[in-house]
HTML snippet that shows the backbone in 3Dmol.js (N, CA, C, O; Angstrom):
<script src="https://3Dmol.org/build/3Dmol-min.js"></script>
<div id="view" style="width:600px;height:400px;position:relative"></div>
<script>
const pdb = `
ATOM      1  N   UNK A   1      64.392  92.350 195.705  1.00  0.00           N
ATOM      2  CA  UNK A   1      65.731  93.242 196.249  1.00  0.00           C
ATOM      3  C   UNK A   1      66.793  92.217 195.959  1.00  0.00           C
ATOM      4  O   UNK A   1      67.683  92.567 195.184  1.00  0.00           O
ATOM      5  N   UNK A   2      66.830  91.156 196.402  1.00  0.00           N
ATOM      6  CA  UNK A   2      68.086  90.240 196.179  1.00  0.00           C
ATOM      7  C   UNK A   2      68.546  90.004 194.893  1.00  0.00           C
ATOM      8  O   UNK A   2      69.763  89.992 194.705  1.00  0.00           O
ATOM      9  N   UNK A   3      67.520  89.752 193.674  1.00  0.00           N
ATOM     10  CA  UNK A   3      67.844  89.748 192.477  1.00  0.00           C
ATOM     11  C   UNK A   3      68.230  91.253 191.962  1.00  0.00           C
ATOM     12  O   UNK A   3      69.012  91.314 191.013  1.00  0.00           O
ATOM     13  N   UNK A   4      67.887  92.095 192.351  1.00  0.00           N
ATOM     14  CA  UNK A   4      68.618  93.493 191.919  1.00  0.00           C
ATOM     15  C   UNK A   4      69.945  93.632 192.425  1.00  0.00           C
ATOM     16  O   UNK A   4      70.781  94.260 191.776  1.00  0.00           O
ATOM     17  N   UNK A   5      70.240  93.063 193.616  1.00  0.00           N
ATOM     18  CA  UNK A   5      71.653  93.105 194.172  1.00  0.00           C
ATOM     19  C   UNK A   5      72.496  92.296 193.215  1.00  0.00           C
ATOM     20  O   UNK A   5      73.587  92.729 192.843  1.00  0.00           O
ATOM     21  N   UNK A   6      72.053  91.206 192.831  1.00  0.00           N
ATOM     22  CA  UNK A   6      72.717  90.152 192.050  1.00  0.00           C
ATOM     23  C   UNK A   6      73.103  90.847 190.866  1.00  0.00           C
ATOM     24  O   UNK A   6      74.266  90.901 190.466  1.00  0.00           O
ATOM     25  N   UNK A   7      71.988  91.454 190.229  1.00  0.00           N
ATOM     26  CA  UNK A   7      72.241  92.004 188.774  1.00  0.00           C
ATOM     27  C   UNK A   7      73.250  93.185 188.846  1.00  0.00           C
ATOM     28  O   UNK A   7      73.968  93.395 187.868  1.00  0.00           O
ATOM     29  N   UNK A   8      73.353  94.069 190.097  1.00  0.00           N
ATOM     30  CA  UNK A   8      74.199  95.014 190.229  1.00  0.00           C
ATOM     31  C   UNK A   8      75.572  94.434 190.262  1.00  0.00           C
ATOM     32  O   UNK A   8      76.486  94.890 189.575  1.00  0.00           O
ATOM     33  N   UNK A   9      75.704  93.402 191.087  1.00  0.00           N
ATOM     34  CA  UNK A   9      76.980  93.032 191.373  1.00  0.00           C
ATOM     35  C   UNK A   9      77.773  92.276 190.016  1.00  0.00           C
ATOM     36  O   UNK A   9      78.984  92.278 189.795  1.00  0.00           O
ATOM     37  N   UNK A  10      76.772  91.686 189.260  1.00  0.00           N
ATOM     38  CA  UNK A  10      77.235  91.050 187.861  1.00  0.00           C
ATOM     39  C   UNK A  10      77.622  92.254 187.004  1.00  0.00           C
ATOM     40  O   UNK A  10      78.610  92.129 186.280  1.00  0.00           O
ATOM     41  N   UNK A  11      76.940  93.424 187.008  1.00  0.00           N
ATOM     42  CA  UNK A  11      77.302  94.284 186.196  1.00  0.00           C
ATOM     43  C   UNK A  11      78.413  95.099 186.760  1.00  0.00           C
ATOM     44  O   UNK A  11      79.035  95.846 186.005  1.00  0.00           O
ATOM     45  N   UNK A  12      78.715  95.020 188.022  1.00  0.00           N
ATOM     46  CA  UNK A  12      79.927  95.796 188.443  1.00  0.00           C
ATOM     47  C   UNK A  12      81.243  94.707 187.885  1.00  0.00           C
ATOM     48  O   UNK A  12      82.320  95.118 187.453  1.00  0.00           O
ATOM     49  N   UNK A  13      80.934  93.558 187.991  1.00  0.00           N
ATOM     50  CA  UNK A  13      82.054  92.578 187.556  1.00  0.00           C
ATOM     51  C   UNK A  13      82.254  92.684 186.079  1.00  0.00           C
ATOM     52  O   UNK A  13      83.434  92.637 185.733  1.00  0.00           O
ATOM     53  N   UNK A  14      81.395  92.811 185.163  1.00  0.00           N
ATOM     54  CA  UNK A  14      81.491  93.087 183.954  1.00  0.00           C
ATOM     55  C   UNK A  14      82.321  94.244 183.631  1.00  0.00           C
ATOM     56  O   UNK A  14      83.261  94.170 182.839  1.00  0.00           O
ATOM     57  N   UNK A  15      81.978  95.320 184.243  1.00  0.00           N
ATOM     58  CA  UNK A  15      82.722  96.727 184.094  1.00  0.00           C
ATOM     59  C   UNK A  15      84.072  96.458 184.381  1.00  0.00           C
ATOM     60  O   UNK A  15      84.994  96.699 183.602  1.00  0.00           O
ATOM     61  N   UNK A  16      84.201  95.905 185.620  1.00  0.00           N
ATOM     62  CA  UNK A  16      85.707  95.807 186.135  1.00  0.00           C
ATOM     63  C   UNK A  16      86.542  94.982 185.304  1.00  0.00           C
ATOM     64  O   UNK A  16      87.701  95.349 185.111  1.00  0.00           O
ATOM     65  N   UNK A  17      86.014  93.662 184.659  1.00  0.00           N
ATOM     66  CA  UNK A  17      86.763  92.856 183.964  1.00  0.00           C
ATOM     67  C   UNK A  17      87.023  93.547 182.695  1.00  0.00           C
ATOM     68  O   UNK A  17      88.147  93.435 182.206  1.00  0.00           O
ATOM     69  N   UNK A  18      86.103  94.268 182.083  1.00  0.00           N
ATOM     70  CA  UNK A  18      86.357  95.065 180.881  1.00  0.00           C
ATOM     71  C   UNK A  18      87.566  95.914 180.945  1.00  0.00           C
ATOM     72  O   UNK A  18      88.463  95.954 180.103  1.00  0.00           O
ATOM     73  N   UNK A  19      87.471  96.675 182.189  1.00  0.00           N
ATOM     74  CA  UNK A  19      88.556  97.671 182.325  1.00  0.00           C
ATOM     75  C   UNK A  19      89.675  97.010 182.372  1.00  0.00           C
ATOM     76  O   UNK A  19      90.547  97.301 181.553  1.00  0.00           O
ATOM     77  N   UNK A  20      89.897  96.002 183.310  1.00  0.00           N
ATOM     78  CA  UNK A  20      90.984  95.120 183.393  1.00  0.00           C
ATOM     79  C   UNK A  20      91.712  94.916 182.103  1.00  0.00           C
ATOM     80  O   UNK A  20      92.892  95.249 182.000  1.00  0.00           O
ATOM     81  N   UNK A  21      90.982  94.330 181.023  1.00  0.00           N
ATOM     82  CA  UNK A  21      91.295  94.127 179.601  1.00  0.00           C
ATOM     83  C   UNK A  21      91.695  95.141 178.895  1.00  0.00           C
ATOM     84  O   UNK A  21      92.700  95.024 178.194  1.00  0.00           O
ATOM     85  N   UNK A  22      91.015  96.270 178.945  1.00  0.00           N
ATOM     86  CA  UNK A  22      91.088  97.260 178.039  1.00  0.00           C
ATOM     87  C   UNK A  22      91.665  98.740 178.427  1.00  0.00           C
ATOM     88  O   UNK A  22      92.072  99.572 177.616  1.00  0.00           O
ATOM     89  N   UNK A  23      91.609  98.880 179.825  1.00  0.00           N
ATOM     90  CA  UNK A  23      92.094  99.979 180.378  1.00  0.00           C
ATOM     91  C   UNK A  23      91.141 101.178 180.610  1.00  0.00           C
ATOM     92  O   UNK A  23      91.467 102.251 181.118  1.00  0.00           O
ATOM     93  N   UNK A  24      89.954 100.842 180.175  1.00  0.00           N
ATOM     94  CA  UNK A  24      88.924 102.048 180.346  1.00  0.00           C
ATOM     95  C   UNK A  24      87.437 101.239 180.022  1.00  0.00           C
ATOM     96  O   UNK A  24      87.359 100.095 179.575  1.00  0.00           O
ATOM     97  N   UNK A  25      86.515 101.955 180.296  1.00  0.00           N
ATOM     98  CA  UNK A  25      84.990 101.603 179.818  1.00  0.00           C
ATOM     99  C   UNK A  25      84.375 102.754 178.964  1.00  0.00           C
ATOM    100  O   UNK A  25      83.239 102.743 178.491  1.00  0.00           O
ATOM    101  N   UNK A  26      85.294 103.745 178.840  1.00  0.00           N
ATOM    102  CA  UNK A  26      84.705 104.977 178.228  1.00  0.00           C
ATOM    103  C   UNK A  26      85.139 105.116 176.687  1.00  0.00           C
ATOM    104  O   UNK A  26      86.314 105.159 176.321  1.00  0.00           O
ATOM    105  N   UNK A  27      84.213 105.170 175.984  1.00  0.00           N
ATOM    106  CA  UNK A  27      84.480 105.118 174.428  1.00  0.00           C
ATOM    107  C   UNK A  27      85.672 105.990 174.149  1.00  0.00           C
ATOM    108  O   UNK A  27      86.703 105.569 173.625  1.00  0.00           O
ATOM    109  N   UNK A  28      85.445 107.379 174.574  1.00  0.00           N
ATOM    110  CA  UNK A  28      86.425 108.237 174.238  1.00  0.00           C
ATOM    111  C   UNK A  28      87.987 107.951 174.659  1.00  0.00           C
ATOM    112  O   UNK A  28      88.917 108.316 173.940  1.00  0.00           O
ATOM    113  N   UNK A  29      88.164 107.289 175.845  1.00  0.00           N
ATOM    114  CA  UNK A  29      89.425 106.866 176.093  1.00  0.00           C
ATOM    115  C   UNK A  29      89.790 105.576 175.228  1.00  0.00           C
ATOM    116  O   UNK A  29      90.910 105.533 174.718  1.00  0.00           O
ATOM    117  N   UNK A  30      88.885 104.510 175.038  1.00  0.00           N
ATOM    118  CA  UNK A  30      89.125 103.293 174.095  1.00  0.00           C
ATOM    119  C   UNK A  30      89.577 103.879 172.591  1.00  0.00           C
ATOM    120  O   UNK A  30      90.506 103.437 171.915  1.00  0.00           O
ATOM    121  N   UNK A  31      88.672 104.999 172.235  1.00  0.00           N
ATOM    122  CA  UNK A  31      88.990 105.006 170.812  1.00  0.00           C
ATOM    123  C   UNK A  31      90.070 106.170 170.371  1.00  0.00           C
ATOM    124  O   UNK A  31      90.666 106.244 169.297  1.00  0.00           O
ATOM    125  N   UNK A  32      90.171 107.239 171.736  1.00  0.00           N
ATOM    126  CA  UNK A  32      90.912 108.224 171.033  1.00  0.00           C
ATOM    127  C   UNK A  32      90.330 109.579 170.336  1.00  0.00           C
ATOM    128  O   UNK A  32      90.896 110.558 169.851  1.00  0.00           O
ATOM    129  N   UNK A  33      88.974 109.224 170.491  1.00  0.00           N
ATOM    130  CA  UNK A  33      88.277 110.484 169.794  1.00  0.00           C
ATOM    131  C   UNK A  33      86.871 110.570 170.531  1.00  0.00           C
ATOM    132  O   UNK A  33      86.423 109.607 171.153  1.00  0.00           O
ATOM    133  N   UNK A  34      86.224 111.743 170.429  1.00  0.00           N
ATOM    134  CA  UNK A  34      85.163 112.005 171.429  1.00  0.00           C
ATOM    135  C   UNK A  34      83.820 112.020 170.425  1.00  0.00           C
ATOM    136  O   UNK A  34      83.364 113.037 169.903  1.00  0.00           O
ATOM    137  N   UNK A  35      83.316 110.728 170.281  1.00  0.00           N
ATOM    138  CA  UNK A  35      81.935 110.599 169.640  1.00  0.00           C
ATOM    139  C   UNK A  35      80.899 111.547 169.675  1.00  0.00           C
ATOM    140  O   UNK A  35      80.072 111.703 168.776  1.00  0.00           O
ATOM    141  N   UNK A  36      80.961 112.217 170.795  1.00  0.00           N
ATOM    142  CA  UNK A  36      79.514 113.144 171.019  1.00  0.00           C
ATOM    143  C   UNK A  36      79.806 114.528 169.984  1.00  0.00           C
ATOM    144  O   UNK A  36      78.945 115.384 169.781  1.00  0.00           O
ATOM    145  N   UNK A  37      81.028 114.553 169.453  1.00  0.00           N
ATOM    146  CA  UNK A  37      81.070 115.778 168.695  1.00  0.00           C
ATOM    147  C   UNK A  37      81.020 115.310 167.215  1.00  0.00           C
ATOM    148  O   UNK A  37      81.413 114.164 167.000  1.00  0.00           O
ATOM    149  N   UNK A  38      80.568 116.086 166.126  1.00  0.00           N
ATOM    150  CA  UNK A  38      80.669 115.996 164.822  1.00  0.00           C
ATOM    151  C   UNK A  38      82.148 115.675 164.337  1.00  0.00           C
ATOM    152  O   UNK A  38      82.300 114.694 163.609  1.00  0.00           O
ATOM    153  N   UNK A  39      83.084 116.332 164.645  1.00  0.00           N
ATOM    154  CA  UNK A  39      84.480 116.127 164.422  1.00  0.00           C
ATOM    155  C   UNK A  39      85.245 114.632 164.732  1.00  0.00           C
ATOM    156  O   UNK A  39      85.963 113.932 164.018  1.00  0.00           O
ATOM    157  N   UNK A  40      84.789 114.485 166.030  1.00  0.00           N
ATOM    158  CA  UNK A  40      85.083 112.862 166.411  1.00  0.00           C
ATOM    159  C   UNK A  40      84.445 112.025 165.596  1.00  0.00           C
ATOM    160  O   UNK A  40      85.111 111.272 164.886  1.00  0.00           O
ATOM    161  N   UNK A  41      83.333 112.011 165.562  1.00  0.00           N
ATOM    162  CA  UNK A  41      82.564 111.110 164.497  1.00  0.00           C
ATOM    163  C   UNK A  41      83.153 110.766 163.299  1.00  0.00           C
ATOM    164  O   UNK A  41      83.398 109.631 162.890  1.00  0.00           O
ATOM    165  N   UNK A  42      83.428 112.149 162.601  1.00  0.00           N
ATOM    166  CA  UNK A  42      84.224 112.150 161.440  1.00  0.00           C
ATOM    167  C   UNK A  42      85.479 111.259 161.550  1.00  0.00           C
ATOM    168  O   UNK A  42      85.640 110.240 160.879  1.00  0.00           O
ATOM    169  N   UNK A  43      86.205 111.657 162.307  1.00  0.00           N
ATOM    170  CA  UNK A  43      87.369 111.067 162.566  1.00  0.00           C
ATOM    171  C   UNK A  43      87.506 109.599 162.829  1.00  0.00           C
ATOM    172  O   UNK A  43      88.445 108.864 162.524  1.00  0.00           O
ATOM    173  N   UNK A  44      86.175 109.254 163.575  1.00  0.00           N
ATOM    174  CA  UNK A  44      85.980 107.780 163.898  1.00  0.00           C
ATOM    175  C   UNK A  44      85.778 107.050 162.596  1.00  0.00           C
ATOM    176  O   UNK A  44      86.300 105.979 162.289  1.00  0.00           O
ATOM    177  N   UNK A  45      85.015 107.718 161.930  1.00  0.00           N
ATOM    178  CA  UNK A  45      84.530 106.874 160.430  1.00  0.00           C
ATOM    179  C   UNK A  45      85.685 106.910 159.550  1.00  0.00           C
ATOM    180  O   UNK A  45      85.903 105.913 158.861  1.00  0.00           O
ATOM    181  N   UNK A  46      86.532 108.014 159.466  1.00  0.00           N
ATOM    182  CA  UNK A  46      88.009 108.112 158.696  1.00  0.00           C
ATOM    183  C   UNK A  46      89.004 107.096 159.115  1.00  0.00           C
ATOM    184  O   UNK A  46      89.749 106.569 158.288  1.00  0.00           O
ATOM    185  N   UNK A  47      89.039 106.772 160.526  1.00  0.00           N
ATOM    186  CA  UNK A  47      89.925 105.698 160.824  1.00  0.00           C
ATOM    187  C   UNK A  47      89.253 104.458 160.821  1.00  0.00           C
ATOM    188  O   UNK A  47      89.906 103.441 161.053  1.00  0.00           O
ATOM    189  N   UNK A  48      87.945 104.387 160.573  1.00  0.00           N
ATOM    190  CA  UNK A  48      87.111 102.984 160.693  1.00  0.00           C
ATOM    191  C   UNK A  48      87.374 102.303 161.918  1.00  0.00           C
ATOM    192  O   UNK A  48      87.731 101.125 161.891  1.00  0.00           O
ATOM    193  N   UNK A  49      87.239 102.899 162.947  1.00  0.00           N
ATOM    194  CA  UNK A  49      87.369 102.581 164.462  1.00  0.00           C
ATOM    195  C   UNK A  49      86.293 101.485 164.672  1.00  0.00           C
ATOM    196  O   UNK A  49      86.663 100.410 165.144  1.00  0.00           O
ATOM    197  N   UNK A  50      84.955 101.682 164.349  1.00  0.00           N
ATOM    198  CA  UNK A  50      84.051 100.420 164.565  1.00  0.00           C
ATOM    199  C   UNK A  50      84.108  99.438 163.964  1.00  0.00           C
ATOM    200  O   UNK A  50      83.408  98.451 164.188  1.00  0.00           O
ATOM    201  N   UNK A  51      85.164  99.563 162.878  1.00  0.00           N
ATOM    202  CA  UNK A  51      85.275  98.259 162.170  1.00  0.00           C
ATOM    203  C   UNK A  51      86.596  97.637 162.651  1.00  0.00           C
ATOM    204  O   UNK A  51      86.892  96.495 162.302  1.00  0.00           O
ATOM    205  N   UNK A  52      87.382  98.357 163.433  1.00  0.00           N
ATOM    206  CA  UNK A  52      88.760  97.997 163.988  1.00  0.00           C
ATOM    207  C   UNK A  52      88.790  97.639 165.317  1.00  0.00           C
ATOM    208  O   UNK A  52      88.678  96.463 165.664  1.00  0.00           O
ATOM    209  N   UNK A  53      88.943  98.612 166.146  1.00  0.00           N
ATOM    210  CA  UNK A  53      88.884  98.612 167.532  1.00  0.00           C
ATOM    211  C   UNK A  53      87.715  98.172 168.378  1.00  0.00           C
ATOM    212  O   UNK A  53      87.808  97.420 169.348  1.00  0.00           O
ATOM    213  N   UNK A  54      86.446  98.790 167.849  1.00  0.00           N
ATOM    214  CA  UNK A  54      85.249  98.234 168.417  1.00  0.00           C
ATOM    215  C   UNK A  54      84.962  96.881 168.423  1.00  0.00           C
ATOM    216  O   UNK A  54      84.317  96.439 169.374  1.00  0.00           O
ATOM    217  N   UNK A  55      85.323  96.144 167.536  1.00  0.00           N
ATOM    218  CA  UNK A  55      84.978  94.581 167.281  1.00  0.00           C
ATOM    219  C   UNK A  55      85.759  93.941 168.735  1.00  0.00           C
ATOM    220  O   UNK A  55      85.138  93.207 169.504  1.00  0.00           O
ATOM    221  N   UNK A  56      86.885  94.253 168.917  1.00  0.00           N
ATOM    222  CA  UNK A  56      87.675  93.629 170.170  1.00  0.00           C
ATOM    223  C   UNK A  56      86.677  93.969 171.240  1.00  0.00           C
ATOM    224  O   UNK A  56      86.303  93.052 171.972  1.00  0.00           O
ATOM    225  N   UNK A  57      86.203  95.183 171.416  1.00  0.00           N
ATOM    226  CA  UNK A  57      85.687  95.583 172.750  1.00  0.00           C
ATOM    227  C   UNK A  57      84.115  94.929 172.808  1.00  0.00           C
ATOM    228  O   UNK A  57      83.578  94.752 173.901  1.00  0.00           O
ATOM    229  N   UNK A  58      83.592  94.670 171.845  1.00  0.00           N
ATOM    230  CA  UNK A  58      82.310  94.207 171.759  1.00  0.00           C
ATOM    231  C   UNK A  58      82.585  92.557 172.100  1.00  0.00           C
ATOM    232  O   UNK A  58      81.865  91.991 172.922  1.00  0.00           O
ATOM    233  N   UNK A  59      83.404  92.019 171.579  1.00  0.00           N
ATOM    234  CA  UNK A  59      83.843  90.627 171.591  1.00  0.00           C
ATOM    235  C   UNK A  59      84.322  90.422 173.323  1.00  0.00           C
ATOM    236  O   UNK A  59      83.951  89.551 174.109  1.00  0.00           O
ATOM    237  N   UNK A  60      85.067  91.324 173.495  1.00  0.00           N
ATOM    238  CA  UNK A  60      85.241  91.285 175.324  1.00  0.00           C
ATOM    239  C   UNK A  60      84.227  91.268 176.036  1.00  0.00           C
ATOM    240  O   UNK A  60      84.057  90.453 176.943  1.00  0.00           O
ATOM    241  N   UNK A  61      83.323  92.280 175.677  1.00  0.00           N
ATOM    242  CA  UNK A  61      82.035  92.279 176.670  1.00  0.00           C
ATOM    243  C   UNK A  61      81.259  91.046 176.672  1.00  0.00           C
ATOM    244  O   UNK A  61      80.823  90.574 177.722  1.00  0.00           O
ATOM    245  N   UNK A  62      81.060  90.481 175.479  1.00  0.00           N
ATOM    246  CA  UNK A  62      80.219  89.319 175.260  1.00  0.00           C
ATOM    247  C   UNK A  62      81.005  88.014 175.886  1.00  0.00           C
ATOM    248  O   UNK A  62      80.393  87.082 176.409  1.00  0.00           O
ATOM    249  N   UNK A  63      82.189  88.056 175.788  1.00  0.00           N
ATOM    250  CA  UNK A  63      82.961  86.949 176.553  1.00  0.00           C
ATOM    251  C   UNK A  63      82.735  87.006 178.244  1.00  0.00           C
ATOM    252  O   UNK A  63      82.610  86.060 179.022  1.00  0.00           O
ATOM    253  N   UNK A  64      82.731  88.169 178.464  1.00  0.00           N
ATOM    254  CA  UNK A  64      82.801  88.515 179.871  1.00  0.00           C
ATOM    255  C   UNK A  64      81.392  88.182 180.333  1.00  0.00           C
ATOM    256  O   UNK A  64      81.307  87.246 181.127  1.00  0.00           O
ATOM    257  N   UNK A  65      80.242  88.814 179.953  1.00  0.00           N
ATOM    258  CA  UNK A  65      79.079  88.345 180.107  1.00  0.00           C
ATOM    259  C   UNK A  65      78.649  87.080 180.050  1.00  0.00           C
ATOM    260  O   UNK A  65      77.949  86.653 180.968  1.00  0.00           O
ATOM    261  N   UNK A  66      78.938  86.400 179.139  1.00  0.00           N
ATOM    262  CA  UNK A  66      78.788  84.802 179.079  1.00  0.00           C
ATOM    263  C   UNK A  66      79.365  84.226 180.221  1.00  0.00           C
ATOM    264  O   UNK A  66      78.711  83.404 180.862  1.00  0.00           O
ATOM    265  N   UNK A  67      80.627  84.580 180.604  1.00  0.00           N
ATOM    266  CA  UNK A  67      81.136  83.964 181.672  1.00  0.00           C
ATOM    267  C   UNK A  67      80.545  84.159 183.008  1.00  0.00           C
ATOM    268  O   UNK A  67      80.817  83.338 183.884  1.00  0.00           O
ATOM    269  N   UNK A  68      79.589  85.382 183.322  1.00  0.00           N
ATOM    270  CA  UNK A  68      78.874  85.518 184.467  1.00  0.00           C
ATOM    271  C   UNK A  68      77.723  84.862 184.467  1.00  0.00           C
ATOM    272  O   UNK A  68      77.182  84.780 185.570  1.00  0.00           O
ATOM    273  N   UNK A  69      77.104  84.298 183.440  1.00  0.00           N
ATOM    274  CA  UNK A  69      75.856  83.655 183.184  1.00  0.00           C
ATOM    275  C   UNK A  69      75.975  82.222 183.773  1.00  0.00           C
ATOM    276  O   UNK A  69      76.717  81.428 183.193  1.00  0.00           O
ATOM    277  N   UNK A  70      75.304  81.838 184.874  1.00  0.00           N
ATOM    278  CA  UNK A  70      75.326  80.557 185.559  1.00  0.00           C
ATOM    279  C   UNK A  70      74.854  79.520 184.715  1.00  0.00           C
ATOM    280  O   UNK A  70      74.803  78.362 185.129  1.00  0.00           O
TER     281      UNK A  70
END
`;
const viewer = $3Dmol.createViewer("view");
viewer.addModel(pdb, "pdb");
viewer.setStyle({}, {cartoon: {color: "spectrum"}});
viewer.zoomTo();
viewer.render();
</script>
């Protein structure tokens, strides 16, 4: 029970810090396209979003997570 609480707390801190850095934790908001639709996926590919914007988001998430590990 205590370990679960610590995990939930760390997850919440990760999300809060990610949102503080990036304004959202929702891909649609971060990328400006809806990846759940074929049109959105096509637009993301054409704009190369996974190679441009997503790199920063993944880096941020890893940095934040690493800082949370004792």
